[in-house]
C-alpha positions as CSV (number, residue, x, y, z in Angstrom):
1,M,27.8,127.7,69.8
2,T,27.7,128.4,66.2
3,K,28.7,125.2,64.4
4,T,31.8,125.6,61.9
5,I,31.2,124.5,58.6
6,Q,33.0,121.2,57.9
7,T,35.4,122.3,54.9
8,I,37.2,118.9,54.8
9,V,34.6,115.7,54.6
10,P,35.5,111.9,54.6
11,H,34.3,110.4,51.4
12,L,33.7,106.4,51.4
13,W,33.3,104.2,48.3
14,Y,31.1,101.1,48.2
15,D,30.3,98.7,45.5
16,K,26.4,98.6,45.9
17,E,26.0,99.2,50.0
18,A,26.3,103.0,50.4
19,N,22.8,103.3,51.4
20,E,22.5,100.8,53.7
21,A,26.0,101.3,55.4
22,A,25.0,105.2,55.8
23,E,21.7,103.8,57.8
24,F,23.7,101.1,59.8
25,Y,26.2,104.0,60.9
26,T,24.0,106.6,61.7
27,S,21.9,104.0,63.9
28,L,25.3,103.6,66.1
29,F,26.0,106.9,67.1
30,P,24.0,110.1,68.5
31,D,23.2,113.3,66.8
32,S,23.5,111.6,63.2
33,A,21.2,111.5,60.9
34,I,21.2,111.1,56.8
35,T,21.0,114.3,55.0
36,N,20.7,113.5,51.5
37,R,20.3,110.9,49.0
38,T,20.8,111.7,45.4
39,T,21.2,108.9,42.2
40,L,24.1,109.9,39.7
41,R,22.7,108.4,36.4
42,D,24.9,107.1,33.6
43,T,28.0,107.2,35.4
44,P,31.0,104.7,34.4
45,S,29.9,102.9,37.1
46,G,26.2,102.7,36.1
47,D,23.8,104.5,38.0
48,S,25.5,105.5,41.5
49,D,23.8,106.5,44.8
50,L,25.6,109.4,46.9
51,V,24.4,109.4,50.3
52,S,25.5,112.5,52.9
53,F,25.2,112.2,56.5
54,E,26.2,113.1,59.7
55,L,27.7,110.9,62.5
56,W,28.0,112.5,65.9
57,G,28.1,115.6,64.0
58,Q,30.7,115.2,61.8
59,K,29.5,114.7,58.1
60,F,30.4,112.0,55.7
61,M,29.6,111.3,52.0
62,A,29.4,107.7,50.8
63,I,28.9,106.3,47.0
64,S,27.9,103.3,45.8
65,A,29.9,103.3,42.5
66,G,31.1,99.7,41.9
67,P,33.5,97.1,43.2
68,F,36.9,99.1,42.1
69,F,38.1,99.7,45.9
70,K,38.1,98.2,48.9
71,F,38.5,99.6,52.5
72,N,41.6,98.7,54.3
73,P,43.1,99.5,57.9
74,S,45.3,102.3,56.4
75,V,42.4,104.6,57.0
76,S,40.3,104.0,60.1
77,F,38.2,106.5,62.0
78,I,38.8,107.0,66.0
79,V,36.1,106.8,67.9
80,H,36.2,108.8,71.3
81,F,33.9,107.4,74.0
82,D,34.6,110.3,76.5
83,P,33.9,109.8,80.3
84,S,33.7,113.5,81.0
85,R,31.1,114.2,78.4
86,D,29.0,110.6,78.7
87,K,29.0,108.8,82.2
88,D,27.8,106.1,80.6
89,A,31.2,105.7,78.0
90,S,32.4,102.2,78.9
91,E,28.8,101.1,78.4
92,H,28.2,102.8,74.9
93,I,31.4,101.5,73.8
94,N,30.5,98.0,74.4
95,Q,27.2,98.4,72.4
96,V,28.8,99.9,69.5
97,W,31.8,97.5,69.4
98,N,28.8,94.5,69.3
99,K,27.0,96.3,66.5
100,L,30.2,97.0,64.5
101,S,31.5,93.1,65.4
102,E,28.4,91.6,63.5
103,G,29.9,90.3,60.3
104,G,32.9,92.2,61.3
105,T,36.4,91.1,62.4
106,A,38.4,92.1,65.5
107,L,42.1,93.5,64.5
108,M,42.7,94.3,68.3
109,P,40.2,92.8,70.8
110,L,38.5,95.5,72.8
111,D,40.4,94.8,76.0
112,K,42.7,97.1,78.4
113,Y,46.0,98.4,77.0
114,P,48.8,100.7,78.3
115,F,47.0,103.7,76.7
116,S,43.4,103.3,77.7
117,E,41.3,101.3,79.9
118,R,39.1,100.0,77.2
119,Y,40.1,100.4,73.6
120,G,39.5,97.9,70.5
121,W,40.3,98.0,66.6
122,I,37.5,96.3,64.1
123,Q,36.9,96.0,60.5
124,D,32.9,96.4,60.1
125,K,31.2,93.8,57.6
126,Y,31.5,96.4,54.9
127,G,35.1,96.4,55.9
128,L,35.5,99.7,56.9
129,S,37.9,100.3,60.0
130,W,37.1,101.8,63.4
131,Q,39.0,102.3,66.6
132,L,37.2,102.8,69.5
133,I,38.4,104.0,72.7
134,V,37.4,105.4,76.3
135,T,39.4,108.4,76.4
136,D,41.1,110.1,79.7
137,P,38.8,112.6,80.8
138,E,42.1,114.6,81.6
139,G,43.3,114.5,78.2
140,E,42.5,117.7,75.8
141,E,39.0,117.7,74.3
142,R,39.1,116.0,70.5
143,P,35.8,115.5,68.7
144,A,33.9,112.2,68.9
145,I,35.1,110.5,65.3
146,M,38.2,111.3,63.7
147,P,39.9,110.0,60.8
148,S,43.2,107.7,61.3
149,L,46.1,107.7,58.9
150,M,48.3,104.7,59.0
151,F,51.9,105.1,56.8
152,T,52.9,101.7,55.9
153,G,55.2,99.8,53.2
154,D,57.3,102.4,51.2
155,K,55.3,105.1,53.0
156,C,56.4,104.1,56.5
157,G,58.1,106.5,58.6
158,Q,56.6,109.4,56.2
159,A,53.8,110.4,58.9
160,E,55.6,113.6,60.5
161,E,56.4,114.6,56.9
162,A,52.6,114.3,56.2
163,I,51.7,115.9,59.1
164,H,54.0,119.4,58.1
165,F,52.9,119.1,54.8
166,Y,49.2,119.2,55.2
167,S,49.7,122.1,58.1
168,S,51.4,123.8,55.5
169,V,48.9,123.3,52.8
170,F,45.6,124.2,54.8
171,Q,44.8,126.9,57.0
172,N,43.7,126.7,60.7
173,S,46.3,124.0,61.2
174,K,47.6,123.0,64.6
175,Q,49.9,120.2,65.8
176,G,48.4,117.9,68.8
177,L,50.0,115.4,70.8
178,M,53.0,113.4,69.4
179,A,54.3,110.3,70.5
180,R,57.4,108.4,69.0
181,Y,58.1,105.0,69.1
182,P,60.9,103.9,71.7
183,Q,63.5,101.8,71.1
184,G,63.0,97.9,71.0
185,M,59.4,98.2,69.5
186,E,61.1,96.6,66.2
187,P,60.0,96.5,63.4
188,D,58.7,100.0,64.1
189,R,61.8,102.4,64.1
190,E,62.9,104.3,66.9
191,G,61.7,108.2,66.7
192,T,58.9,107.3,63.8
193,V,55.5,108.2,64.9
194,M,53.8,105.8,67.1
195,F,50.5,108.2,67.4
196,S,49.8,112.0,66.6
197,D,47.1,114.0,65.7
198,F,46.5,117.4,64.1
199,M,44.0,119.9,62.9
200,L,43.6,120.8,59.3
201,E,40.7,123.6,58.5
202,N,39.2,122.8,62.2
203,Q,39.1,119.1,61.4
204,W,41.5,116.4,63.8
205,F,43.1,113.8,61.7
206,A,45.4,110.8,63.4
207,A,48.4,109.7,62.0
208,M,50.9,106.8,62.8
209,D,53.3,105.0,61.1
210,S,53.6,101.0,61.3
211,A,56.4,99.1,59.9
212,R,54.7,95.8,60.7
213,E,54.0,93.5,57.3
214,H,51.1,95.1,56.1
215,S,49.3,94.2,52.7
216,F,47.5,97.5,52.1
217,S,48.0,101.3,51.8
218,F,46.1,104.3,50.8
219,N,43.8,104.0,48.0
220,E,40.3,105.6,46.7
221,A,38.2,103.5,49.1
222,V,38.3,106.8,51.4
223,S,39.1,110.1,50.1
224,F,38.8,113.3,51.8
225,M,36.8,116.2,50.3
226,V,37.8,119.9,50.2
227,Y,35.0,122.0,49.7
228,C,35.7,125.4,47.8
229,D,34.5,128.7,47.7
230,N,35.4,129.6,44.3
231,Q,37.7,128.7,41.2
232,K,40.8,130.2,42.9
233,E,40.8,128.1,46.1
234,M,40.2,125.0,44.1
235,D,43.4,125.8,41.8
236,Y,45.4,126.1,45.1
237,Y,44.3,122.9,46.9
238,W,44.9,121.2,43.2
239,D,48.0,122.7,42.9
240,K,49.3,121.9,46.2
241,L,48.5,118.1,46.4
242,S,47.9,116.5,43.3
243,A,51.5,114.5,42.5
244,V,50.0,111.4,40.4
245,P,49.2,112.8,37.0
246,E,47.3,109.8,36.2
247,A,45.1,109.7,39.1
248,E,43.3,113.0,38.3
249,Q,40.0,112.7,37.3
250,C,36.8,114.1,38.1
251,G,38.1,116.5,40.9
252,W,39.6,113.4,42.3
253,L,43.2,113.4,43.2
254,K,46.4,111.7,44.6
255,D,48.9,113.3,47.0
256,R,52.5,112.4,47.2
257,F,51.8,110.1,50.0
258,G,48.7,108.0,47.9
259,L,46.4,109.5,49.8
260,S,43.2,110.3,47.8
261,W,41.3,113.8,47.9
262,Q,38.4,115.6,46.1
263,I,38.6,119.0,45.7
264,A,35.2,120.0,45.2
265,P,33.1,123.7,44.5
266,S,30.5,124.0,48.0
267,E,27.8,124.9,45.6
268,M,28.1,121.3,43.8
269,D,25.8,119.7,47.0
270,E,23.6,122.4,46.8
271,M,23.6,121.5,42.6
272,M,23.3,117.6,43.5
273,G,20.6,118.0,46.4
274,K,18.6,120.5,45.3
275,G,18.4,120.4,41.3
276,T,15.9,118.5,39.3
277,P,17.1,115.5,37.8
278,E,17.9,117.0,34.3
279,Q,20.0,119.4,36.6
280,I,21.9,116.9,38.1
281,A,22.3,114.6,34.8
282,R,24.0,117.9,32.9
283,V,26.5,118.5,35.9
284,T,27.4,114.9,36.2
285,K,27.8,114.8,32.3
286,A,29.9,117.9,32.6
287,F,31.9,116.8,35.5
288,L,32.8,113.3,34.0
289,K,34.5,114.9,31.6
290,M,36.8,117.0,33.7
291,K,40.2,116.4,35.6
292,K,39.9,119.4,37.5
293,L,36.7,120.4,38.3
294,D,35.4,123.9,36.1
295,L,33.4,125.8,38.4
296,A,32.0,128.1,35.7
297,E,31.3,125.2,33.4
298,L,29.3,123.1,36.3
299,Q,27.2,126.6,36.8
300,R,26.4,126.6,33.5
301,A,25.6,123.1,32.7
302,F,23.5,123.5,35.9
303,K,21.5,126.1,34.6
304,G,21.1,124.7,30.8
C-alpha cells in the first residue's frame, strides 16, 4: 500500500515548548517519530525551533515562536481507538488519557456516553485539546488522528457552510457523517451540526457547532499548512481562502471563519530540512518580508 502524500498538515504554535511537546506526543502513540528539527535564526520572535513529526502516521509541525497565541478547544484532535484494529483499544485509551492528564485538565471525563462506550475530552499540559474515543468497530473506518473544528460565538451555526466551502476549495473532498442537533438541546439550535466529518485532499476533519458560552474561537495557535507543487497552486489557495487582508503574513492567512492556513511550496520542507545554516538563513530572511510566498524568490534565496 503506497502512502498518500499528506497535503494538509496541522501546525502547532508554542511559546518555547515545541521540541518538548513533539517528544511527549511521539512517546504516546504508535507509528510516531520526530522527522526533522531546524532552528530559524533572527525571526521577529528571536530564534525559533521548528519541529516536524508524525503521530500514528499523521504528519504534524510545531514551532516555538513566542507567547503570542494560546491553544484552546476550538481546534482539537480526535484520536480513534478502534477495537477492530487494536484488540486492547480500551486499555490503550486509558494509558494515553493518563499521560495526557499529567498537568492537563479534563473537559469531559473519560467515561461512557450515548455515542461511545468510552470517550473523553482533555486539554494537555501545553493547552492542546484531544478527544479520545473507542470507536464502533462496525462504523466506517477513519484515520487514527483527525483535527476537529468547533464553531463558537458568532461563527456558531456556520459549520455546515464551512464544510461546503472547504469541499469546494480542495480537491478529493467528500462528506462523511452528519448528525444535527435535535429539538430540546438548547442553547444549541435544532438542525445545526452536532457532529460531522469530511475529507479534504484525502485528509479527514471533523466539525461541530457549539452555542454554549465559550470564551474562545479559532486563532493562530493551530493552523493548517497546505503544501503546493507550484506558484499557480499557491495563488489558487491564497485567492480562495484569504479573507482577512491584515492577517496575511509569511504565507499565513485567515479564512472567513477565522481559521488560519499557511500556503507553502512543498519544496520549502526540503529547503528548511536539508539546507545549510546559510541557505536556511537566506530563505528565512526572504519569506519574513512576504505576505503570499513567492516560490521563485525563495528558490533564488536558497541558491544564493
